C-alpha positions as CSV (number, residue, x, y, z in Angstrom):
1,M,9.4,-15.5,-3.5
2,K,6.5,-16.4,-1.3
3,K,6.5,-15.9,2.4
4,N,3.5,-16.4,4.7
5,G,1.3,-16.7,1.6
6,R,2.4,-13.3,0.3
7,R,4.4,-12.9,-2.9
8,L,7.4,-10.6,-2.9
9,V,9.0,-9.6,-6.2
10,T,12.5,-8.1,-6.2
11,V,14.5,-6.5,-8.9
12,V,18.3,-6.4,-8.7
13,M,20.1,-4.1,-11.1
14,G,23.8,-3.6,-11.7
15,A,24.9,-7.0,-10.3
16,Q,27.8,-8.5,-12.2
17,H,26.7,-11.4,-14.4
18,A,29.7,-12.7,-16.3
19,S,28.1,-15.9,-17.5
20,G,25.0,-18.1,-17.0
21,D,27.0,-19.8,-14.1
22,D,27.7,-16.5,-12.3
23,P,25.7,-16.4,-9.1
24,S,26.1,-12.7,-8.5
25,R,22.4,-11.8,-9.2
26,F,21.3,-14.5,-6.8
27,I,23.7,-13.5,-4.1
28,Q,22.5,-9.8,-4.3
29,T,18.8,-11.0,-4.4
30,K,19.5,-13.0,-1.2
31,K,21.0,-9.9,0.5
32,L,18.1,-7.8,-0.5
33,L,15.5,-10.3,0.8
34,K,17.4,-10.6,4.1
35,Y,17.4,-6.8,4.5
36,I,13.7,-6.7,3.8
37,F,12.8,-9.4,6.2
38,D,15.1,-8.0,8.9
39,N,13.7,-4.5,8.7
40,Y,10.1,-4.8,7.3
41,S,7.0,-6.8,7.9
42,S,3.8,-7.2,6.0
43,K,0.7,-5.6,7.5
44,K,-2.8,-6.3,6.5
45,I,-5.1,-3.3,6.1
46,K,-8.6,-4.7,6.5
47,Q,-11.6,-3.8,4.5
48,G,-13.4,-0.9,6.1
49,Y,-10.3,0.4,8.0
50,S,-10.2,4.2,8.4
51,F,-6.9,6.1,8.8
52,A,-6.8,8.8,11.5
53,S,-5.1,11.3,9.1
54,V,-8.0,11.0,6.5
55,R,-11.4,10.2,8.0
56,K,-13.8,12.3,5.8
57,V,-13.8,14.1,2.5
58,K,-16.0,17.1,1.6
59,V,-18.9,16.4,-0.8
60,V,-19.9,19.1,-3.2
61,D,-23.6,19.4,-4.0
62,G,-24.5,16.5,-1.9
63,K,-27.3,15.8,0.5
64,E,-24.5,15.0,3.0
65,K,-21.7,17.6,3.3
66,S,-19.0,14.9,3.9
67,A,-18.4,11.2,3.3
68,P,-16.3,8.7,5.2
69,V,-13.0,7.6,3.7
70,Y,-12.1,4.0,4.3
71,V,-10.4,1.0,2.7
72,K,-12.7,-0.6,0.1
73,E,-10.8,-3.9,-0.1
74,S,-8.3,-5.5,2.2
75,A,-4.7,-5.0,1.2
76,V,-1.2,-5.9,2.4
77,V,1.6,-3.3,2.7
78,W,5.2,-3.7,3.7
79,L,6.2,-1.3,6.5
80,P,9.2,-0.8,8.7
81,K,8.9,-3.3,11.6
82,K,8.3,-0.5,14.2
83,Q,5.7,1.3,12.1
84,Q,2.1,0.7,13.2
85,L,-0.9,1.2,10.9
86,S,-2.4,3.6,13.5
87,N,0.6,5.9,13.0
88,L,0.7,5.6,9.2
89,K,0.2,9.0,7.5
90,V,-1.9,8.7,4.4
91,K,-3.1,11.3,1.9
92,F,-6.4,11.1,0.1
93,S,-5.9,12.1,-3.5
94,K,-8.8,14.6,-3.6
95,N,-9.9,17.5,-1.3
96,T,-13.5,17.2,-2.4
97,I,-15.7,14.8,-4.3
98,H,-18.9,15.6,-6.2
99,A,-22.2,14.0,-5.3
100,P,-23.6,11.6,-8.0
101,Q,-26.1,13.0,-10.4
102,I,-29.3,11.1,-10.9
103,S,-30.5,11.0,-14.5
104,G,-33.8,12.9,-15.0
105,S,-33.7,14.8,-11.7
106,T,-33.9,18.6,-11.5
């Protein structure tokens, strides 16, 4: 379904489906969507946003010893309604990164 310009895909497994006329899957999907919209909201993380829990990463063999960590492209995430982006705990997948090597340099 689409809501506020955002697409939400649900998967309902295990619902009874006795025949092509059985509405069980649609009833369960409606319940799932109601739960989502009652308890979650979509939040946009803007390009350039930096999370408090991960602001920098160590750079190995670089001119600079660290580099900022930020969102490269805007994205939308679904979070509990009371959850604020500023309180979201994120983990960067690497402890360090290596500086780029320039071809032909010593």
